[in-house]
N, C-alpha and C positions, 0 to 999 in steps of 0.2 A: 144598485147595491144599498137598499134602504133597510133591509131586515137582517136580523142576527143570523137567520138561517142561510141567507146569501153569503154572509161572511164565513160561516161554518163550511159551506160547500166549497168555497174557494180554498180554504186552508186544508181541508181533507184532500183536495186535488194536489195541492203543493206537497203534502205529506207523501203522496205516492210518486210524484214526478221529480221534484228537486227539493227534498226536505231541508238539507243543510243550507243550501243557497237561500231558500225562502226565509229561514230564521235569521240569517246574517248574510246580506247580499253583497258584502265586500269581497267575496271570493266564491269560487265554485266548490271549494273544500273537498278536493279529491283525497286529502288526508284528514281523518277525523280527529286525531290528537290535537292539532292546532286549533280546530274548532272549539273543542272543550277547554283548551288552555286559554282561549280568548275570554270564555266565561269566567274562569278563575281570576284572570287579570281584572275583569270588570268588577267582580264582587270585592276583591281585595282593595281596589282603588276607591270604590264607593264607601266602604266601611272605614277606610283610612281618612277619607275626606270628611265623613260625618264626625269622626273623632276630633279632627283638627278644627271643626266648627263648634266644638264643645257639646256635641250631641252624644248622650250616653244611651247605648242600646243594650237592653237586656237580651241575653242569649238563650231565651226560652223557645218561643214558637215564632216561625216566620212564614210568610206567604210569597211564593213566586207566581205572580199573575201573568198569564200568557207564557207558560213554561216551555211550550214547544217540545224540543227534543231533550230538555233538561240541561241546557247549556249553563244556566244560572242556578238551577235547582241543586245540582251535584255539589258545586262549591259552597253554596249556602248551607248544605248539610254538614259541612265541616265547622261551621260557626254556631249553628243553632241545634237545640235538642230535637226539634221536629220541624220539618218544612212541608207545608201544604202546597202542592204544585197544581195550578189550575190552568186549563186551556179549553178553548171552544172546540178544538178538533180532537175527536176520539182517536183518530189515526195517529196524530202526533203523540198523544198520551201513550198509546200502545207501544210505539217505538221507544219512547223514553223509559217506560217501565221495564222493558225487557232488554235494555242495554246493559252490557257487562259492567259499566261504570256506575250503575244506579245504586245509591246507598240504601241501607235498610231503614233509615229514619226519614225517608221521603214518602209522602202520601199523595197519591194522584187522584184528581177528580175532574170530570168533564163538566164544563159549564153549559147549562141548558137554557138559562135565562139571562136577562140583563141586570140581575142582582146577584148577591152572594148569600142567598137565604140559607144555603147549606152551612154557613159559618155563623157562629154565635157572636153577638155584639160584645165589644170590649174584650176580645179573647186573644189577640195576637200582638206580639211585641214589635214586629218589623214587617213591613210590606214593601216589596220591590217589583217594579214593572219597567222594563226597558224595551224599546222598539216594538211596542204592542198597541198602545192606545191609538196611535196614529193610523192603524189599519182598520179602524171601525168608524161608523158614522158618528157625528158629533154628539148626538143625544145619548149614545151608549158610552162615549168617553166620559161625559158628565155623570151619568148614572153610576159608573164603576168607581169614579173618584169619590163620590158620595158614599159608596159602599166601603171603600178603603177606610174612610173616616169612621164609619159605624163599627167595623170589626176590629179596628185598632184599639189597643188598650190606652186609657188616659196616660199621657206621658210617653206613649210609644212613638215610633218613627215610620213615616211613609216616604219612600223615594220613588219618583216616577219621572219619565222623560216624555216630552211631547213637543211636536213642532208648534210654534206659536203663530207662524204665518208663512205663506209661500213668498219666495223672493220675486221681486218684479223682474220681468224680462227687459233687459236693456235694449233700447231701440235707438237708432241714430237720430240726432236732432233734425228737425225739418229745416232744410237750407234752400228751399225752393226760391226764395226771394232775397237771398243774401246779397247785400250791396245794391239792392233794387227797391228802395223805399217807394211807397205809394206816389210820392210827389216828384220822383225822379223824372227829369225831362220837362218839368212844368206842364203836366197834361191839362188839357181842357176838361171841362166838367163831364162831358159824355165819356171820355176815356177814363177819367178818374172813377166814375161810377162803375164802369166795366171792370176796372182793376179790383175795386172793393168787392163786387159780387163774385168775380172769378176766384179771388184769393180766399174769400170766406167759404166758398163751396169746397175748394181743395183742402183747406184746413179742417173743415168738418169731416170730410171723407177720411182723411188721414187719422184724425183723432178717433173716429169710430172704429176704424180698422185696427188701430193700436190697442184699443180697449178689448175688442173681440179676440185679439190674439194674445191677451194677457195670460199669465201662467195658469190662473184659475180656470178660464174658459178653455184653454188648450188642454188642461188636464181632464175636464169634463167631456170634451169631445173625444179624447183618446179612450176614456172609459166606455163611452157610448159605442165607439167603433169596436172595441174588444168584446163588448157584450153581444153586439150584432153578429160578430164573426165566431162566437162561441169560445173565446179565449178566457183563461182564468185570470181574474183581476186581483191585483194586490193594490187595494185602494189606499190613498194617503189623504189624511184630513188633519186639520189644525184646530187648536184651541188657544185663544188669545190670553195674554197675561190678565187682562181685565176679567175675562170669564173665569179663569182659574181662581183669582183672588176672591171673586164673588162666591164661588163654590166653597172655598176654604172658610170664609167668614161664616157662611150658613151652617158649616159642620163643626164649628168650634175648633178649627185647626189654624195653624200659623206656619207660613213659609219662613223658616229661619235661615235658609240659604238657597240660592239658585245661581246657576251659571249657564252660559251658552255651551253647547257641545255639538258634535258632528253627527250624532246618530240619526238625525232626520234625513241625511243624504243631500245630494246636490239639489238646489232649487228651493231649499227650506231652511228657515232659521229655527233651530231646535234648542230647548232648554231642559236642564236637569233640575228638578225641584226636590229639596229636602224639607219635609213637613213634620211638625210635631203636633200631636193631639193634646189640647189643653187638659190639665188635670181637673 
């Protein structure tokens, strides 16, 4: 899953097979009204939170990056004069455009490249991306964040969510030799040497096995298996705080607020970033 085309193929498949679940995996969404209501709640909450942090957002033009079925696009249209909805999947875009809830001030575009060259620099007041960046390779995550900064107006606001790391798998502590120190029973030198060699070997094997079965390796193995068996992959990737801060600094942006949230799902620590572009 190293190319943007691979990601596009996966999401076109999801658009055909389980579109609502793929956008928001917290439910199978047999009812569509709650699905779109969740988007309204998310947009309302984020704009309230921005205001509470002293962030003033002009209600001119906004971007919904990774719009999918328009879950966030439609409520954003109630706050902004124009909303540009971008997604890598043409099939998702078609579903969103032809939905009965689609507002007239929503403009949809399919992303073909790892940049936003179809958008002019310094042209949008607000950019929002939730549960999107995590589903693409890290180099594209970085490229798109840089593009957010480019197209955002000076003084504008960028809000995005991204997992910052995979949580470690908890493994039981090694208790092989509990209450059995090396010198128990006053062993003679040959037996002491045997114990040292044996315990070192066992400790090394267990340590390697624990590392191999870490969340990161486990995830990569699962992806490889799904690829081999022809299954559609919804990849998950992370971007550390350090990498994000380095990107923002290079783009003349500042994180004015961030907080942990649950959108990354089980096994991930995810954060919501509120960014302003310096004037």
